[in-house]
Structures are given as structure tokens and as C-alpha cells.
C-alpha positions as CSV (number, residue, x, y, z in Angstrom):
1,M,0.0,0.0,0.0
2,K,1.2,3.5,-0.9
3,Y,0.7,6.1,1.8
4,D,-0.2,9.7,1.0
5,F,2.1,12.2,2.9
6,D,1.0,15.1,0.7
7,K,-2.5,15.1,2.2
8,L,-3.3,18.3,4.2
9,T,-5.1,17.9,7.5
10,Q,-6.4,20.9,9.5
11,R,-4.9,20.8,13.0
12,R,-6.0,24.3,14.2
13,G,-8.5,24.1,17.0
14,T,-7.6,20.6,18.0
15,G,-5.6,21.6,21.1
16,C,-2.4,21.2,19.1
17,F,0.5,23.2,20.6
18,K,2.3,23.5,17.3
19,H,-0.6,25.3,15.7
20,D,-2.8,26.6,18.6
21,G,0.2,27.9,20.6
22,L,1.4,30.2,17.8
23,K,-0.1,33.4,19.3
24,L,1.2,32.6,22.7
25,I,4.8,32.1,21.5
26,Y,5.0,34.3,18.4
27,G,2.3,36.9,19.0
28,R,0.2,36.0,16.0
29,E,-1.7,33.1,14.6
30,D,-1.3,33.5,10.8
31,L,2.0,31.6,10.6
32,T,3.1,28.4,9.0
33,P,4.4,26.4,12.0
34,L,7.8,24.8,11.4
35,W,8.9,24.7,15.0
36,V,7.6,22.1,17.4
37,A,9.1,18.7,16.6
38,D,6.0,16.8,15.5
39,M,4.8,16.0,12.0
40,E,2.0,17.2,9.8
41,F,1.2,13.6,8.7
42,E,-1.7,11.5,9.9
43,V,-0.6,8.4,11.8
44,A,-0.3,4.9,10.3
45,P,-3.6,3.2,9.7
46,A,-2.6,0.3,12.1
47,I,-2.3,2.8,14.9
48,R,-5.6,4.5,14.1
49,A,-7.3,1.1,14.0
50,A,-5.8,0.0,17.3
51,L,-6.9,3.3,19.0
52,Q,-10.4,2.9,17.5
53,S,-10.7,-0.6,18.8
54,R,-9.6,0.5,22.2
55,L,-12.1,3.4,22.1
56,D,-14.9,1.1,21.0
57,H,-14.4,-1.0,24.1
58,G,-15.8,2.0,26.1
59,I,-14.1,1.5,29.4
60,F,-10.9,3.4,30.3
61,G,-10.0,2.4,33.9
62,Y,-6.6,1.8,35.3
63,N,-4.5,-0.1,32.8
64,F,-2.0,-2.9,33.0
65,R,0.7,-3.6,30.3
66,L,0.2,-7.1,29.0
67,P,3.3,-9.2,28.0
68,V,2.8,-8.3,24.4
69,F,3.9,-4.7,25.2
70,Y,7.3,-5.8,26.5
71,E,7.7,-8.4,23.7
72,V,7.0,-5.9,20.9
73,A,9.3,-3.3,22.5
74,A,12.2,-5.7,22.9
75,N,11.8,-7.0,19.4
76,W,11.7,-3.5,17.8
77,I,14.7,-2.3,19.8
78,A,16.7,-5.4,18.8
79,R,15.8,-5.4,15.2
80,E,15.9,-1.7,14.5
81,Y,18.6,-0.4,16.9
82,G,20.9,-3.4,17.2
83,F,20.3,-3.6,20.9
84,K,19.3,-7.1,22.2
85,I,17.6,-6.6,25.6
86,G,15.8,-8.7,28.2
87,E,12.2,-7.8,28.5
88,E,12.8,-7.4,32.2
89,W,15.1,-4.5,31.5
90,I,12.2,-2.3,30.4
91,L,10.7,0.4,32.6
92,T,8.1,2.8,31.4
93,S,7.7,6.6,31.5
94,P,5.1,9.1,30.2
95,G,7.8,10.3,27.8
96,I,11.5,10.5,27.3
97,V,11.9,14.0,28.9
98,P,10.3,12.7,32.1
99,G,12.6,9.7,31.9
100,I,15.7,11.9,31.7
101,N,14.5,13.9,34.7
102,L,13.8,10.7,36.6
103,A,17.3,9.5,36.0
104,V,18.8,12.8,37.0
105,L,16.9,12.8,40.2
106,Q,17.7,9.2,41.0
107,F,21.3,8.9,40.1
108,T,22.7,12.3,40.9
109,E,22.6,14.7,43.9
110,P,22.0,18.5,44.1
111,H,25.0,20.4,42.7
112,D,26.4,17.3,40.9
113,P,27.9,18.2,37.5
114,I,26.1,16.8,34.5
115,L,27.5,17.0,30.9
116,I,25.5,17.8,27.8
117,Q,26.7,18.5,24.2
118,T,25.5,21.8,22.8
119,P,23.7,23.0,20.9
120,V,21.0,20.5,22.1
121,Y,17.3,20.0,22.8
122,G,16.2,22.6,25.3
123,P,14.9,20.3,28.0
124,F,18.4,18.9,28.5
125,F,19.4,22.2,30.0
126,D,16.2,22.2,32.1
127,A,16.8,18.6,33.4
128,V,20.1,19.8,34.8
129,R,19.4,23.4,36.0
130,L,15.8,23.0,37.3
131,N,16.8,19.9,39.3
132,G,19.5,21.9,41.0
133,R,22.5,20.3,39.3
134,K,25.6,21.9,37.8
135,L,25.6,22.3,34.0
136,L,28.7,21.3,32.1
137,T,28.7,21.8,28.3
138,N,30.8,20.2,25.5
139,P,30.1,22.5,22.5
140,L,30.0,20.6,19.2
141,V,32.3,22.0,16.5
142,F,30.8,23.1,13.1
143,Q,33.7,22.5,10.7
144,E,33.7,22.1,6.9
145,N,29.9,22.0,7.1
146,H,30.0,19.0,9.5
147,W,29.4,18.7,13.2
148,Q,32.1,17.0,15.2
149,I,32.9,16.4,18.9
150,D,35.7,18.3,20.5
151,W,37.3,15.3,22.2
152,E,39.8,17.1,24.4
153,D,37.0,19.3,25.8
154,F,34.7,16.3,26.1
155,E,37.2,14.3,28.2
156,G,38.1,17.3,30.3
157,K,34.5,18.0,31.2
158,L,33.5,14.3,31.5
159,S,36.2,13.8,34.1
160,K,34.4,16.2,36.4
161,A,30.9,14.9,35.6
162,R,28.6,12.5,37.5
163,M,26.3,12.0,34.5
164,F,26.3,12.5,30.7
165,I,23.1,13.1,28.8
166,L,23.6,12.0,25.2
167,C,21.4,12.9,22.3
168,N,21.6,10.0,19.9
169,P,20.7,10.9,17.1
170,H,21.4,14.5,17.8
171,N,18.8,17.2,17.8
172,P,19.2,19.8,16.4
173,V,22.4,19.3,14.4
174,G,21.2,16.1,12.7
175,R,24.3,14.0,13.4
176,L,24.1,10.2,13.4
177,W,26.9,9.2,15.8
178,S,29.1,6.5,14.3
179,E,30.0,3.3,16.1
180,Q,33.5,4.6,16.6
181,E,32.2,7.8,18.1
182,L,29.9,6.0,20.5
183,K,32.8,3.7,21.5
184,R,35.0,6.6,22.2
185,M,32.4,8.4,24.3
186,G,31.4,5.2,26.1
187,R,34.9,4.1,27.0
188,L,35.6,7.5,28.5
189,C,32.4,7.2,30.5
190,V,33.6,3.9,31.8
191,K,37.1,5.3,32.6
192,Y,35.6,8.1,34.7
193,G,32.7,6.2,36.2
194,V,30.0,8.4,34.6
195,K,26.5,7.2,34.1
196,V,24.8,7.9,30.7
197,V,21.3,8.7,29.8
198,S,20.8,8.3,26.1
199,D,17.8,10.0,24.4
200,E,17.2,7.9,21.3
201,I,13.8,9.2,20.3
202,H,14.8,10.1,16.7
203,A,16.4,6.6,16.1
204,D,13.9,5.6,13.3
205,I,14.5,8.7,11.1
206,V,17.8,8.0,9.4
207,Y,18.6,8.8,5.8
208,D,20.7,7.6,2.8
209,G,20.6,4.0,3.8
210,Q,22.5,4.5,7.0
211,T,21.8,2.4,10.2
212,F,21.2,3.7,13.7
213,L,23.0,2.1,16.5
214,S,21.9,2.4,20.1
215,Y,24.4,3.5,22.7
216,G,23.4,0.5,24.8
217,A,24.3,-1.9,22.0
218,V,27.9,-1.0,22.0
219,E,30.4,-3.1,24.0
220,D,29.2,-3.3,27.6
221,F,27.8,0.3,27.7
222,A,24.3,-1.0,28.7
223,D,25.9,-1.7,32.1
224,H,26.1,2.0,33.0
225,S,23.3,3.6,31.0
226,V,19.6,4.3,30.7
227,C,18.6,4.2,27.0
228,C,15.3,5.9,26.2
229,F,13.0,5.0,23.3
230,S,9.6,6.0,22.1
231,P,7.4,6.0,18.9
232,A,6.5,9.6,19.6
233,K,8.6,11.3,16.9
234,S,8.7,8.7,14.1
235,F,5.1,7.7,14.4
236,N,3.7,11.1,15.3
237,V,2.1,10.0,18.6
238,A,3.8,12.4,21.1
239,G,0.5,13.4,22.5
240,L,-0.1,9.8,23.7
241,S,2.7,9.9,26.3
242,S,4.4,6.5,26.0
243,A,8.1,5.7,26.3
244,V,10.3,2.9,27.5
245,L,13.5,3.2,29.5
246,V,16.0,0.3,29.0
247,V,18.1,-0.3,32.1
248,K,20.2,-3.5,32.1
249,D,21.9,-3.1,35.5
250,P,19.6,-4.6,38.1
251,V,20.6,-2.2,40.9
252,M,20.1,0.9,38.7
253,R,16.8,-0.6,37.4
254,K,15.5,-1.2,40.9
255,E,16.4,2.3,42.0
256,L,14.9,4.0,39.0
257,D,11.8,1.8,39.2
258,S,11.3,2.8,42.9
259,L,11.2,6.5,42.0
260,I,8.7,5.8,39.1
261,M,6.5,3.9,41.6
262,K,6.9,6.6,44.3
263,L,5.7,9.2,41.8
264,H,2.9,6.9,40.5
265,L,4.1,7.2,36.9
266,H,3.9,3.5,36.1
267,V,0.2,3.5,35.2
268,G,0.6,5.2,31.8
269,N,-1.9,6.0,29.1
270,S,-4.2,3.3,27.7
271,F,-4.1,4.8,24.2
272,G,-0.4,5.3,24.4
273,I,0.1,1.6,25.2
274,E,-1.9,0.6,22.2
275,A,-0.2,3.1,19.9
276,L,3.2,1.8,20.8
277,I,2.3,-1.8,20.1
278,A,0.6,-0.9,16.8
279,A,3.6,1.3,15.7
280,W,6.4,-1.1,16.5
281,R,4.6,-4.3,15.5
282,D,2.4,-3.3,12.6
283,S,3.6,-0.1,11.0
284,R,7.1,-0.7,9.7
285,E,6.1,-0.2,6.0
286,W,4.4,3.1,6.8
287,L,7.6,4.2,8.6
288,R,9.8,3.2,5.6
289,Q,7.7,5.3,3.2
290,M,7.5,8.2,5.6
291,V,11.3,8.3,6.1
292,G,11.6,8.2,2.3
293,Y,9.3,11.2,2.0
294,L,11.2,13.1,4.7
295,Q,14.4,12.4,2.8
296,G,12.9,14.1,-0.2
297,N,12.0,17.1,1.9
298,R,15.5,17.2,3.3
299,D,16.9,17.1,-0.2
300,L,14.6,19.9,-1.3
301,L,15.7,22.0,1.7
302,I,19.4,21.5,0.9
303,E,18.8,22.3,-2.8
304,V,16.9,25.5,-2.1
305,L,19.4,26.7,0.5
306,A,22.3,26.2,-1.9
307,K,20.5,28.0,-4.7
308,D,18.6,30.8,-3.0
309,F,20.3,31.4,0.4
310,P,24.1,31.8,-0.2
311,E,24.7,33.2,3.2
312,L,23.0,30.4,5.1
313,R,24.9,27.3,6.1
314,M,23.5,24.0,7.1
315,A,25.1,20.6,7.6
316,R,23.3,17.9,5.6
317,P,21.0,16.2,8.2
318,Q,21.9,12.5,8.5
319,C,18.8,11.9,10.6
320,T,15.8,13.6,12.3
321,Y,13.4,15.9,10.4
322,L,15.1,19.1,11.6
323,G,17.5,21.5,9.9
324,W,19.9,23.6,11.9
325,M,20.7,26.7,9.8
326,D,23.6,29.1,10.5
327,Y,22.4,32.6,9.6
328,S,25.4,34.5,11.1
329,R,26.6,35.7,7.7
330,L,23.3,37.6,7.2
331,G,24.4,40.3,9.6
332,L,21.2,40.0,11.7
333,D,20.9,39.3,15.4
334,E,18.3,36.7,16.6
335,E,15.6,39.3,17.4
336,Q,15.9,40.9,13.9
337,L,15.8,37.5,12.1
338,M,12.8,36.3,14.1
339,R,11.0,39.5,13.4
340,L,11.6,39.0,9.7
341,L,10.5,35.4,9.8
342,V,7.3,36.1,11.8
343,N,6.1,39.4,10.5
344,K,7.2,39.2,6.9
345,A,7.5,35.5,6.0
346,H,4.7,34.5,8.4
347,L,6.8,31.5,9.5
348,G,7.2,30.1,13.0
349,L,10.8,28.6,13.3
350,D,12.7,27.8,16.5
351,P,15.3,30.4,17.6
352,G,18.7,28.9,18.2
353,S,18.9,30.3,21.7
354,K,16.5,27.6,22.8
355,F,19.2,25.1,22.0
356,G,22.2,27.2,23.2
357,D,23.4,29.0,20.1
358,S,21.6,32.2,18.9
359,S,23.5,32.3,15.6
360,F,21.3,29.4,14.3
361,V,17.7,28.8,13.7
362,R,15.9,25.4,13.6
363,I,13.4,24.4,10.9
364,N,11.1,21.4,11.1
365,F,10.7,19.9,7.6
366,A,8.2,17.2,8.5
367,C,5.4,18.7,6.5
368,Q,3.8,18.4,3.1
369,R,6.3,19.2,0.4
370,S,4.1,21.9,-1.0
371,I,4.1,23.6,2.4
372,L,7.9,23.4,2.7
373,G,8.3,24.9,-0.7
374,Q,6.0,27.8,0.0
375,A,7.7,28.5,3.3
376,L,11.1,28.6,1.8
377,S,9.8,31.0,-0.9
378,R,8.4,33.3,1.7
379,M,11.6,33.1,3.8
380,K,13.7,34.2,0.7
381,A,11.4,37.1,0.0
382,A,11.5,38.2,3.7
383,I,15.3,38.1,4.0
384,Y,16.4,39.4,0.6
385,E,13.5,41.9,0.0
386,A,13.6,43.3,3.5
């Protein structure tokens, strides 16, 4: 079956933050939203059917995850991410961000140093600062249109850290970390006794025939890590709040599970449970076609930037549906750029300061290709006809 990703679906008025939150965030509603990291595509038919079946049952009391939930999760993680796990290693969370915060609370103490690699997803900063921990940053290096790790800085900071929060694949720079890079990071974490929390939510969205590898699948790194997975991004079900945390070490798992139980976060969302099963068991072909469509969008974005935006620089995203664009050569500060994008181009993009670098802007290209093309045309007019 061929799926239609060009279909337009009206989302305004559905309680959708990406659309209905525009006025709150940007001060006006008449924008094309290319910010919040969800997609403009309807979910896979198997997911919709599973949710409809659950809805038709008509009773939505406290739930209990049946063995099929753990079996499906373990099978998907092994087949797609190269990480063979025991079903008993799986804990659950309302989402990956709550899972990261749970790990911070359980495995570190107030004022403990925690390392992140910037620029990075904003909630990583919050997980450190808002929980009273000390933030350490290892800035990634943008060199020859490619993002790399500054290894000397990484080791120096890591040697002082209690925990390292890894973004794998990386949001927003679009890096798919290689096995060699993961090995080098992980071996240093073993050397310095640093626990790792790996956010792997974008693991399914990988381009050009490349393969994602989970941090936990490398050597014995599962022994000191919490690897976080969810169908939220790749199957567009973020609003259903369902994620799994894979914790091999039995002591770490018991400690983290005790906090989850104490906060009563183990119950979950009945529809999220069904969506995860239907996504990871029954929707692989939908995902394959969807990633192919996104690769076409990525290629269009790269082509248009090269042709129409000579001052903008963007590394070719290897993964995710996010473009991280360097606009520093435009001679504009962030406030000036955002004013142009919002008031002239009528676009809602994410300012780079949310991720730790105000000389960049993030664009979400998980939309219909016609919408992306129109948005880039308006962006060109706003910047060069200002």
C-alpha cells in the first residue's frame, strides 16, 4: 500500500500546541508552524485502527501492560537499533523527557555536575538546572559543514561529571553518531565512572541507507546507561505519552523503578500503550515510506538553501526531520531574524537560543512538500527583499 504524505489535514482548533500555541509564542496566529518537533502527517492506519478498537471498548479504567507490550518493545529495539535486551530491562515513562529527569533525580545529587553536548534540545538544559544540578557543556564543532565532537574538551568536562546526557541521534544538528564515536564516548564514561542517559527518540528517522546504533548496543555500555526510546517522533504520537527506559543493571533498574513507583508514573496512558504496540509491531512499512518522503523534503531544503540562500549554512542532516541553519553571515541578530520570519515571511521557526546558540535557527521539515516549498519562498522574500 502506498501512503499519502501530501494530504493536508487541518490541525488548528484541536488543542495542538504547534498550531494553537502560535499566538502565545510568536504573538500572531497566521503563521506556518515549522517549529515544534512533531509531523503534519496522519498516523499509520494500524495505529488508528488500534486506537479505534480500544475506544470502541468503552471502558478506560486503570491499565496494565500485558506481556505483548514488552515483547513488541524488545523485538523492535533489537531489530531496528541493534540492541538485544531482556524484557525485564524495560521500565516505562510518560515520555523521554520525564525519563531523563527521573534518571537525573535518582542517580545524581543536588549540585552534581552533568554534561551535555551543545547545541542541544532545550529540555536537556532544564533537566540539569531545574533539578539543582551543575551544568557542564561540551560544545560541538561546526567545521567544513559537518558537526564534530571536541574530544579534548569532552574528556576534560567528563572527568568532572557525574552523568552524561547523550542525544543520539542528535537534535538539532542532525548527526548520526558512528559506532567509533559511540565507542570513544562510552569508553571515556567507563574510565571516569560516569552514568549515561541516552535520548534515542529520533532513532527511526535515518537517511541515505545508514543504520542507527543504540548506545546500549555498543560493547558493555548498557551496564552504566539508561537508553530511552519512544514511537513519539517517528510515528507522530507524542500526545499519547508513552516511552520505555531500558536499564540493564539490576541495581540501577531497581532504584529507578522505585522512583517511578513513588511518583505513581507507572500506570501510563491506555491509548499510548496501544499506539506503541501498533507502531512497533504493525507499522514498519508506513515508517519506511514516511522516512523516504522526509528524505525528499531534506533534499529539497538542501537544494533551495544552496541556490537561494548563499549566506545560510546547514550541515546535511543524516537523521531527524530538523534542519539547523547558521544565519550568522546575514548580519542579523536573533531578534531581527525572528521579526523578519514572523512578520514578513509569516513563519514560525525555533530560535537557536532555545538550544544554546543564537546564531542558528531550527526548521522542522516534517510537513507536506508543498508547504515546505511555499515556506522557503516566503523566507527568501523576507530576507532578501527586507
